[in-house]
C-alpha positions in Angstrom: 69.2 56.4 11.5 65.8 57.8 12.5 63.1 55.6 14.1 61.4 54.8 10.7 64.7 53.7 9.2 65.4 51.5 12.2 62.0 49.8 11.8 62.6 49.2 8.1 66.1 47.8 8.9 64.5 45.5 11.5 62.6 43.8 8.6 65.8 42.0 7.7 65.2 39.7 10.7 61.8 38.7 9.3 63.1 38.3 5.8 65.8 36.0 7.1 63.3 34.0 9.2 61.1 33.4 6.1 64.1 32.4 4.0 65.5 30.1 6.7 62.1 28.5 7.2 61.9 27.8 3.4 65.3 26.1 3.5 64.3 24.0 6.5 61.0 23.0 5.0 62.7 22.0 1.8 64.8 19.5 3.8 61.8 17.8 5.4 60.0 14.8 4.2 56.2 14.9 4.3 53.6 12.2 3.6 52.7 12.1 -0.1 49.1 12.9 0.5 50.2 16.3 2.0 52.7 17.2 -0.7 50.5 19.8 -2.4 49.6 21.5 0.8 53.3 21.5 1.9 54.4 23.0 -1.4 51.7 25.7 -1.0 53.1 26.6 2.4 56.7 26.7 1.1 55.5 29.0 -1.7 53.7 31.3 0.7 56.7 31.6 3.0 59.0 32.2 0.0 56.7 35.0 -1.2 56.4 36.5 2.3 60.2 36.7 2.4 60.3 38.4 -0.9 57.6 40.8 0.0 59.5 41.7 3.2 62.6 42.4 1.1 60.6 44.7 -1.1 59.2 46.6 1.9 62.8 47.3 3.0 63.1 49.6 -0.1 60.8 52.2 1.5 63.4 54.9 1.4 65.0 54.1 -1.9 62.0 52.9 -3.9 58.7 53.7 -2.3 56.7 52.1 -5.2 58.6 48.8 -4.7 57.9 49.0 -1.0 54.2 49.5 -1.7 54.1 46.5 -3.9 55.8 44.5 -1.1 53.2 45.6 1.4 50.3 44.6 -1.0 52.0 41.2 -1.7 52.6 40.6 2.0 48.9 41.1 2.7 48.0 38.8 -0.2 50.3 36.1 1.1 49.1 36.5 4.7 45.5 35.9 3.4 46.8 32.9 1.4 48.4 31.5 4.5 45.1 31.9 6.4 43.3 29.9 3.7 46.1 27.3 3.7 45.8 26.9 7.5 42.1 26.3 7.3 42.5 23.8 4.5 45.3 21.9 6.3 43.5 21.8 9.6 40.4 20.4 7.8 42.6 17.7 6.1 44.2 16.9 9.4 40.9 16.5 11.1 39.6 14.3 8.2 42.6 12.1 8.4 42.7 12.0 12.2 46.1 13.7 12.6 46.9 14.6 16.2 50.2 16.2 17.3 51.9 15.3 20.6 52.3 18.3 22.9 56.1 18.2 22.3 55.8 18.1 18.5 56.9 21.4 17.0 53.8 21.4 14.8 51.6 21.4 17.9 52.3 25.1 18.5 51.0 25.8 15.0 48.1 23.4 14.9 47.4 22.1 18.4 44.0 22.6 19.9 42.6 24.0 16.6 40.7 21.0 15.3 37.5 21.7 17.1 37.2 25.0 15.3 37.3 23.5 11.8 34.3 21.7 10.4 34.5 19.2 7.6 
């Protein structure tokens, strides 16, 4: 394989990570008042995984790969909006994560950057 093919093949790792994250998220319970935001996150990760799988078609179906790239960028933007919204909700509700909470790495220290 050439370098480009190796890079495309490496996308399988990301596709698996998104798919595994979705499976793990579906198994978790969340407070009812965060259900809609949580479902949004699951949908974003599911769509990111699908977009990555489309990108892997670069050598066999370049049009499909281009659609995957566009979808990935759309979903990344959607994730950014979701993150701002969830941080705003956490701040409003007084949610604070302990340093050892896995969510702290995603959300810790960000509350001062979000205004209500």
